N, C-alpha and C positions, 0 to 999 in steps of 0.2 A: 504493500500500500504506500510505499514511499517513492514510487516511480514518478517520472515527470508527466505532467499533463500533455496532451497532444498539442502540437504547435498551432498557433492561430495563423490564419492566412490573410494577406492584404490584397488590395486591389491592384494598383500599378505603382509601386514605390519607385523612387529614383534608382538608377542602375547600381550606384555604389551602395545604397541602402539595401537593395535586394540581395546583392552578392554578399554584403557584410552579414546580414541576418542568416543567410544560408550557411555561411562559415560557422557562425555561433551555434546553430542547430547541429551541424556536423560534429563540432567539438563536444557538445553536450551528449550526443549519442555515443561518442567514443569514450566518454568519461574524462575528457580533458577540461576539467572545471575551471582551473586557474586561467588557462588560455581563453576559455569562453568568457570568463569575467573580464579579462583585459580587453578583449575584442569588443564586448558589449559597452564597456566604459568609453572606449574610443569612439564607437558609433554614437553614443549618447552625447559626446562632446560636439560631434559634427552635426547631429540632428536632435537638438535639445527639445524635450517635450514629446518626442515621438512615442506613441503608445506601445508599439511592438518592441521597440528597442528597450524601453524601460521594463517591459514585461520580461524580456530576456535577461536583463540585468538582475531582476529579482530571482529568476530561476537559477541563475549561476550562483548567486549569493546563498540560496537555500542549499544547493549541492555542496557548497563550501562550508556549510553549517554556520554561516554568519546570519543567524535568523533575525536578530534585531535590525540589522541593516536591510535585509530583504523585506521585512514587514514595514519599515519606514518608506521604502520605495513604493510598495503596494499602497500604502496610505496616500501618498501623493498621486498615484495613478487613479485611485478611487475618486479623489476630489475632482479630477478633470474628466473621468470616464466612469461615472457611477453605475452605468448599466452594462459595463463590460464584465461578463460572468467570469472570465479567466482570472481576473484579479482576486475574486473570492475563492475560486478553486485553488489557486496558488497559495493564498493565505491559509486555507484549510490544510494544505500539505505542510506548510511551515509549522502550524500548531500541532499537527499530527506527529511530526518528527520530534517535537518537544514533549509529546504525550499530554498535551493540553486538550482533553477530550471535549469539554463544552465549547470553547472557542472554535475548535475544529468543526464540530457539528454545526454550529451556527453559520460558519463560513460556507461549508458545503451546501447547506440548505439554501442559502442566498444564491449560490452559484446556479443550482438547478432551477430555482424560481426564475432567474433571469434568462437562462438558456437550458432547457430540459434535455438537451442532446449531449450531455457530458457523462460518458460511462465511468470515468475515473471518480467523479463526484458521487454518482449513484452508488458505486461499489463501496466507496468509503463510508457513505451514509448508512448503507446496510450493515456494515461491520460495527459502526459506532452505535447505532440504535440497538443492536443486539447486546453490545457491551453495557448499555444503560438499562437493559431489560425492557425496552420498548419494542416488543416483538411484532406487533401489527405494523408499525412504521418500518421496521426492518424488512418485513416481507414485501411491503409495497415498494421500497427502494430497490430490493433485489429484483422484483418483477420489471421495474423500469429499466434496470441495467440489462436484464435478459432480453427485453424487447429490442433495445439498441444493438445488442450483440448479434441478433438475428438478421439485422439489416445488412445489405451489401456494404462493404467497407466504403465504397465511393459515395454512397447515399448517406451513410452515417456521418462521414466527414463533411459532406455538403450541408446537411442539416445543422451540424455544429457551427460551421462557418457562417451560415445564414443567421443563426442565433447570435453570433458576434457582430452582426450588422454588415458583413462583407457580401452584399447581394451579388455583385458581379462574379466573384470567385465561386460562390455557391452555384450560380447559373451555369458557369463554364463546366463545373464538375458534373452536374446532373445531365446536361445536354450530351456530354461525352459518354456518360453511362447509358443514356437512352439510344445512342447510335447502335449499340449492340444488344440492348435489352428494351426494345421499343414498347413492349406491353407491360413493363414492370409497374405495378400500381403505386409503389412507394416513390418511384421516380416521377411518375405523372402527378402524384399528389404534391410532391415537393415543387415541381415546376409550377403548379397552380398557386402554391404559397408565394413563390417568387413573382408570379404575375400580379398577385394582390399587392405585394410590396412595391411593385412598379406602378400600381394604380390601374392596371388593365384587368378589371374584374370580369369582363366578357370572356377573355381567354381562360381565366380561372374557372368560370362556370362550365365552359366546354370541356376542359381537362377533367374536372371533378365528375362530370356526367359520365365520361369514359371510365373513370375509376369505379363508380357505383354500378355501371353495367357489368364490370368484371367481379366486383365485390359488393353486392347489394346490402350485406349485413356488416358493413364497416362503419361503426358509429362516428369515429373521428373524421372520416372523409365526408360523411353526411353532414356533420356539423359545419365543417369548412365550406361545404356546398351551400348551406343555409346562409353563412356569412357572405359568400360571394353574391347570392341572390339579394341579400339586403343591400350590399354595396351597389348592385344593379337596380335598386329601387323596386325589386319584385317582391313586395312585402307579403302578399298573400301566399305565394308559393313558399317563401321562406318560413312563414308561420306554419304552413302545413308540414314542411320537413321537420321543424322543431317539435311539432306535436307527435310526429312519428318517433322521434328520439325520446321525448318525455314519457311516452307510453311504456317504453322499456326501462327507463331510468328516471322516474318522476322527481327524485330529489337532487338531480345533478344541477349544481348551482349555475354553471355556465349556460346550460340549456335554458334554465328558467329565466336568467337575466336577458338572454338574447330573445327569447319568446316574448318577454314583456316589451322589449324594444320594438319588435315587429308589431305587437298590438298597438303601441303608441303611434307608430307610423301609419297604421291603418285607421287611426282616429279613435280607438277604444282606450281612451286615457284613464278612465276609472279602473278598468281591469288591469292596465299597466301599473297604475299607482298602487293598487292592492298588492301586486306581485313585488314591486320595488320595496314597499314598506316591510313586507315579510323578509325579504333578503337583507334589508338594512338592520332588522332586529337580530338576524342570525350572524351577520358579519359587519358590525358597525364600523370596522376599521377600513372598509373599502370605499374610497371616495366616489368611484364611478356610480354607485347606487344613489348616493345623496345628490349627485349632480343630475341624474336622471329624474329623481323626484322633483328637484327644482325646475327642470325643463317642463315637466308635465303640469306642475302647478302654475307656472308662468303662462303656459298655453291656455289654461282654464281661467286665467284672470285672477288667480289667488296669489297676489304679489307678496303680501306679508309672509305667507307660508313659504313661498319660493325663496325669499331672503333667508329665512331660517335654515332651509335645506342647503342653500349655497354656503352659508356660514359654517354649517356642520362639515361640509366638504373642505372648506378652506382651513379648518382646524387640523386637517390631516395633511402631512407633508406632501404626499403624492397628489393631492387634489388642490393644493393652494393656488397655483397659478391659474388653472382653468376656472376655478371658482371666482377668483378676483375678476377675470374677464366677464363672466356671466353676471356678476353683481354690477359691474360697470355699465352693462347694457340696459339695466333697469333705469328708466328715466327718472324715477323718484328717489333713487338711492344715491347717497354721497358718502365717500370714504372720510374717515377722521384723519387728522394730521399724522397720528402715530401709524395708522394703517398705510397711508401714502408713503411715509418714510421707509417702512419695512419693504414695500413693493419696490421702491427705488433701489434699496440695498440688494434685494434678492435678484433683481434684473441685472445688476452690475456684477454679481458674483460669477466668477469664471467657472465655478462648478455647476451652475445652472444649465440645464439642457437647452437646446435651441427652441424646442417646443414650449418649454416653460417661459423662456425669455420673450418669445413673440406674444404669448398670451399676456404677459405682464406689460409689454410695451403697448399693446392696444388698450389694456385696462388703464395704464397711466395716461395715455393720450386722451381717453375719454374723461378721466378724473380731472386732469389739468384743464381740459376744455371747459368742464363745468365750473371751474374756478376762475375762468377768464385768463389763464396763463397760456396764451395761444402759441407763442414761440416755442416754449418747452413742449407743449402738447404736440405740435407738428413734428418736432424732433423725434418723439417716441412713436408717433404714427409711422413716420418714415422708416425708422429702424425696425419696427415690427413687420412692415411690409417687405423690407429687404430680407429679413430672416425667413419669413413665410414663403417668399418667392423661390428660395433655394430648394424647397422640397416639392415644388410644382413642376409639371412637365408641359406647361402650356406652350403651344406653338401658334402664334397669331396667323402665320402664313397658311396653315391648313384651314382654319376657320374662314379666312378671307377667300381662299380658293373655292371652298364649297359654296360660299355666298355668290361668287361669280358664276358658278355652275347653275345655281338656282335661277339667276337672271337669264342665263342662256337657254335653260330647259323650259322653264315655266313662263312662256310668253302668252300674250293675249290669244294668238292663234291656237296655241296648245290647249288653253281652257275652252275656247270656242268649239274645238273639235270634240270635247268631252263634256259638253253641256248635259246636265241631268244625270251624270254618272254618280256613283257612290250610294251610300245608305241614306235614306231621306229623313232620318230622325232629326228633329230640331231641338232636342233637349240641351245639347252642350252650349255653354257660353265660355269661350276661351278669352282669358285675359293675358296679354303678352306685353313685352316691353323689355326694359332693363331692370335688374334688381334695384331697389331703393327709389323707384320712380313713382310710387303711390299706388301700386297694384293692390296692396292689401286693403287700403281705404276703399277703393272701388268695390272690391270683393265684399267688404263689410256692409256697404250701402246696399248692394244687390242682395246679399244674404239676409237682409232685414225684410225683404219682400216675402209674402206668404207663398209665392209660387216658385221661389228659387232656393236651391239648396247649395250651401258651400261644402266643398270637400277639403282638398288640400292641394299642394303642388303635385299633381298627378304625374306619374312617370310613363303613362301608357303610350303617348305619342312618341316619345323618345325610344321606347322599347320596340314599337312597330317599325320605326325608322332603322333601328339597329338590326332588327331581323332582316329587313330588306337589304341592308348593307352586307350583312353576314352571308346571305345567299348570293349576293351579286359579285363579291370579290374579296380579296384579302384585306386585312386591316389597313395596310399602308398604301393600297391602291383603290381608293373609294370610287365606286360607280354611282352611288347615290349623290345627287338626285337624278342623274341620267337614267337610272333604272326605272324611274317613274314612267318614262315613255314606253316601257315594255309592258306595263300593267294594262290589262283589258278591263272592259266594263264590269265583268263579274268579279275580277280581282278587287277592284275599288269598292264594290258593294260588300264583298266579304270582309275586307279590312275595316270598313266603317262599322259593320255589324259586330265584328270582334271587339272594336274599341268600346262600343256601347255595352256589350256583354261583360267585358273585363272590368269596366268602371262601376258596375252595379254594386260591388262590395263596399264602395265608399258612399253609397246613396241610400235614401229611404224611399219616400213615395211622392215627392214633389215633381211637377212636370218638367222643371228645368234645373240644371246643375252647373256649377262653375268649375272649370278646369283652369286654375290660376298657376300657370307655369311660365314665367317670363321668357325663357329661352325658346319656347315654341314659336316665337316670331320667325325663327330660321326655317320653319317647316310649314308655313301657311299654305304653300302650294299643295303639299301632301294633304293637309287638313281639308282644303277645298275639294280635292279629288275624292276623298272618302266620306266627307261629311258636308255636303254642299249647302245644307240648310242651317248649319251652326252659325252662331254669332261670334264675331271677333272684335275685341276691344283692345286698343293699343294705349297703354298707360305711358304717358310722356311727361317728362319733367325737364325743367331748365337744365341745360347740359352741365354747367359747372356744379350746380347743386347735386345733380344725380351722380356725376362722376366722383366728386369728392366724398359723397356719402358712401359709395362703394369702397373707396380707399381706406375708410375708417373701420371696416368690418372684417371679422374672421368668419368665413362661411364653412358649413359642414363639409368634411372630406368626402369627395366623390359625388356630392350633390350640389356644391356651390360653385360659383364662377371662378375659374382660375385666372382670368384676365385681371382680377381686381387688385393684384398686389404690385402694380407698377403704374404710375401715372401715364407713362407712354403706352402701355398695353391697354389701359382703360380708354384713352383717347382713340386708339386704333379701333377698338371694339365698338365704341360709340359711333364712329364714322361708318363702320361696316353695317351696324344696325340701321342707321339713318338711310344709307343708300339702299339697303334691302327693303325697308319699309316704303320708300318712295317707289320702288319697283312694284311691290304688292299693290299699292294704291293705284298705279297705272294699269296693271293687268287685271285687277279685281275691283273695278270701280263700284263704290257704294257698299262694298262688303265689310269694310273695316271702319269702326268708329274710333276716332282719336279723342282721348280725354286728357287735356293738359292739366297737370296737377295744380298749377298756379290759378287757373280758371276755376277749378273745382273748389279751391279754398276761398277765392275772392268773390265768386259769383255762384255760390253753392246751390241754391234752389234751382236756378235755371239750368245748371249743368246736370243735376240729378234728374230733372224732367227730361232732358235730352237723352240721358243714359237709359232711362226706362222706356222712352219712346222707341229707341233703337231696338230694345228687347221686346217691343210690342206688348208692353204691360202698362196697366193703369197705375198711377202713383199711389202709394200708401203712406200714411203718417210715419210708420216705423222707419222708412227709408231716410227720413229727414232727422230722425233721432237714433241713428245707427249705433251710437255709442252705448245705447241701453240694451242692444241685442246681445243675449248671452249665448256664446258658442265657443268652441275651442279655436284658438288662432295659433298657428304653428310657426309664424315667421318672426323676424326681428322686430316687426312693427306691432306686436301683440298688445303692448300697452297703449301705444298712440291711438289705435282705432277704438279704444274704449274711452276716449275723451272726445268732447265736442270739437267741431271743426275749429282750427286756429291757425294763425299765421306763423307760429313759432319757428318752424323749420325752413321757411322760404329762403332766407338770406344768411343762414348760419355759416355758409362757406366763406362769406366775405371777411369773417374774422381771420381767415388764413390767406387772404388774397396776396399779401407780400411774398408768399412762398409758392404761389400757384401760377406764376407767369408762364412757364412752359406749357402747362396744361391749358391755360386760357388761350395761348397762341395756337395750340394744336386744334382746339375746338372752334376757333374763330370762323365765322361765315358758314358753319355747317347747316344752319336752318334757314339760310336765305338772307339773313341779316347779321351783320357782324356783332359779336359779343362786345361787352365793354373792353377797351384795350387794357393790357396789363400795365401795372404801375411801372415807372421807369426803373431800370437797374434791378429788376427782380431776379431772384435765383431760386433754385429748387429747395434749398435747405435753409434753416434759420441761422 
C-alpha cells in the first residue's frame, strides 16, 4: 500500500516540461528518488507554480521519507488546485507511510469524492476501514476498487485522467481504445461523458442510447442518459428515465435530486419543492439542494422564503459563491457592508475557482450597482464576463452563417409555394426576441387572460430543428435550414402535429398557450411551415439597454445564450437578430407583431389593447393588473413582473455609459436611426 499513485496526464505542456516530467517519472519507476527530486526541483524553478511539477516534487519527497516537506508542498498545491484529487491521494500515502490512520483515511476519502476513478485510493480505503472495524464501508470501497480493476486499462486511465480535468488527454485515450474495441460500452459511455464536458449533449445522448441498446439494465448509463436529456431540455423523457431508475432504487439520492429537477423544469414546482425539502433534511450539508429550493420559491413568488434558502446555501463553503449571485439577482435584496467585504476578499483569493470567482464578480457588480458605485460595478461585471467566456464554446460565425442561410432559403416565393401547409392548430403564441428584452412582461400580461395559458421557455422547436439537422448531416456541416426545402406537405403537417402533441405536458385546458423562447426568432421560417396559424410576437427593447442587461447576467449552462459574455459578441448577435427579423417581416408580412418595451411601459393600455387584438381576444381587466396574477415564473424577471408597470429599468444602462462607447458605436444606426453618440474619449474599462 505504499506504492506510488498513477501519474497524472497533461494536455500539451511545453516541450522541455514534457520531457522533464517524463524523466522524473522514469527515475521514480526505477527507484532513483534522489535524482527524481533534483530533477523535479529544477523543473519547479523553470516552471514555478506548475501543478504537475509540484505534484512530482511531493512524490519524490515522500519516497525520500521527507514527509513534512512533501505535505507542505501538497498544502500549497491544494490552495491553488482544491479539486485536484491526486493531491489528496498523495497526502493519504504520506500519512499512511507514517501510520497516521485517521488523517490517511480522510485524505483518501476526499480523493475518491473528487475523482472516483482512483484504484490506489479505493484499495487503501478498504484496508483502512477494515482496520477501524468499519466493515460495511470497507466492503463498499473494495467493490469500487474491483469495478475499476475490471475495466480495460486504457479506459480506467482515461476515466482517471478525465477526473483530473484533462479532457483532451482522456478523449485521445478513449478514441484510441475504440478504434479496436468499437462496441465497448464503457468506452462509449466515457466518450459520452467527454461530450457532456465539451457541452455537446446531443452527441452524449446518441452515444448513451447505443450503450443502453447493448446494456439495457445498466443503471449508471441510464442515469447519465437522463442527465444528457435534461441538458437537451427533454424534460419529460428525462423524468421518465429517472422514474425507471427510482422504481428499482427508490432511495438513491442522486436519482431523487435529478427527478425533482426534471419536475421543476416541467413546471411541477410543488412536487419538486417537497422532494428538495426531504433531501435537505437528510443531507443539510449539500448546498445544491438549498439552492434548488431557493430557485423554486423565487419562481413561485415567495421571495422571503427564497432568501432564507439562499442564505442557508451561502453558509456552506461549496455553495457560497453561487448563493451570493442568486441573492444579488433579487431586486429587493441588499448585501450588508460586512457581506460585501467578504465577497471582495473571496473573489480576490487565488485559491478560489474560476466558477466561484465569476459568480462573485457578477454578484459584486450587481451589489455595487445598487449602491451607485458604477465604476467599480462595471469592473466586476467585466471581469466576471471574461472568466465566464473562457468556459464557453460560442462561435458567432456559425450563428451568422445559419442566419444567412435562413434568408437565402426562406424567401417570399418559398412560402408562397407552401401556402396552407402545416398543422392548422392556432393555439400557440410564440414570443421571440433577445433575452432581457421584456418577453416575460408580455408573457405575464397575456397569461393574465382567461383564454391563454403560460408554460415556460419550451425546448420543442429547438428539438425539432435539431432532429432535422441530425438527419440531414453531421454536426459541423449543417444542412438546416436548407433541408426545409426537402420537406413535403405531409412532413410539415406531421411536424406541426408533433409539436402540439409534445407540448401538451406543459398545458391544461385553455384554448391558447404561450411558447416564450426568445431564440426561436432564428426559426420563424420553420414555425411558419409547420404551424401557419400560430401567433408570433417579437419583444424588442432599446439596443443599449437590452445588450447591457445581457452583459450583467449569468445564464443557465446549456440553456442560456453564450453570446452574452462579451460586448463584441453581444453587438454581433444583436445585429444578426435585427437583420433576420427584418427578413421575416419582409417575407411574412402581417405575421409578426412587434412590441417595443419602451412603448409598453410609457403607453401601457394602448399597447396591451394592440397585443390582445393581434391575438384576436377581447381585453380583460386582469391583463391590465398583470402583477396580481399568481403563477410560476421561471426567468430572471420573476420579481419584476409581479410589480406594477414602471419606468425603473428604461435608462439604467446610462449609469455605465462612460465605459460602453465601443458597444454604442457597434450598435449605432442598427434600427434606422443613429443611437446617441458615445461620450468622447470613452474606453471599455473603468
